[in-house]
N, C-alpha and C positions, 0 to 999 in steps of 0.2 A: 504494500500500499504506499509506503514511503516514496518509492520511485514513481508511482503513478501520479501523486500529487504534484511533484516537481515537473513532470514531463507532460502534464495534461494540456497546456497551451500548444505545445509542439504537435501533439496528436490531433488536436482540433484543427490546427493550421494544415496539417497533412490531409485530413479528410476534406477540408474546404478546397484545397488545391485539386484534389482528385475529383471533386464534384464540378469544378470549373474546367474539366478536361485537361488538366495538367497532371496526369497520373505519374509521370516520371518524377516530378518534384515531390509529389505526395509520398511515393515509395522511398525516395531518398531521405525525406524527413523522418519517416518511420524507422529506416535503417540507422540513421544517425542517432536517433533516440535510444535504440537498443545498444548501439556501440557505446554511447555515453554511460549507460547503466553498467555495462560489463567492464569498461576500462576506467571509469572514474568512481562511481558510487560504491561498488563492491570493495575495491582497494581502500577507499577512505574508511569504510566500516571496519575493515581488518586493522588499519592503523589506529583507529579509535579504540578497538579492543586491546591493542598492545599497550596503549597509554592508560586506559581505564578498563581493566578486565571485567567483562560482563558475562563471560561464558559463551561468546559467539564462536561457533564452530563452522569451519568451511570444509565440508566433506562432500566430494563429488564422486559418484560411482561411474562406471563405464557408460551406462545408458545416457547420462547427462552429456558426457563428452561426445558420443556419437550423435545425439540429437543436435548439438551445436554444429558439428561438422556437416551433418546432413542439411541443416538450415542454411549454412554458408554456401554449400554447393547449389542449392535450389535458387537462392537469391542471385548468385553469380550467373546462373543460367538465364534468369529473367532479365538481368541487366546487359547481357551480351549483345542483343540486337537493338537495344535502345527503344523498343516499343513493346507494348503489351496488348493482349486481346482478352476476350472473355474466357477462352480456353485456359490461358496461363493463369488468369485470376481464379478460375474454378479449381485448378490444380493446387494453387497456393492455399485456398480455403480448405480443400480436402486434406492436404498435408498438415495444416494447422489442427484440424479436427482429429486426424490420426495421431499426432503428437499429444493432444489433450487426452485422448483415450488411453494412450500408452502410459502417461503419467498417472491417470486415474486408477488404472488397474495394475500398476507396478507394485510388486511385492517389496516390503521393507525387509532388507537382509538382517540377520541376527546381529551382525557387527555394527549396525546403525544405532544400537542402544548403548548408552554409556551410563556409568554410575556417577552421580554428582557427589560432591564432597558433603560430608555430614554438616547439616545446618546451612548450606548455601541456598539462597533464594527461598528460604522457608521450608525446604524439604529436608528430610533426614535420610539421605542415601537412597532415594527412589530412582527407578529407571526412568530416563527421559529420552524421548526420541529426538534425534538431532536433524531430522529431515523436515 
């Protein structure tokens, strides 16, 4: 939610440009927003956790890595010819729904649970999921 609040004006501008038949600029705004979240906001959260430890864990399994690589390949394919049509748009929507279903039905591995320190955050050594 934190990243959505800061990026909401850019998302609205991207949708407005797409509605005005400037789809390429709308897609570029959407991609730059995602890049900003990945390359700026997540490292800042990690640095804040180093300065003020709050128990922020960065654990990515293989499925997250492959989802990002797959998304980059698809976006690269869309930007190659410099134009888009309804078929490419429907493929992007289908892939988005496919990734959503994948994350919805993804099993949480056993190693994703960690033991908190006794008394931290009001818990006494309970299991906490870090996903």
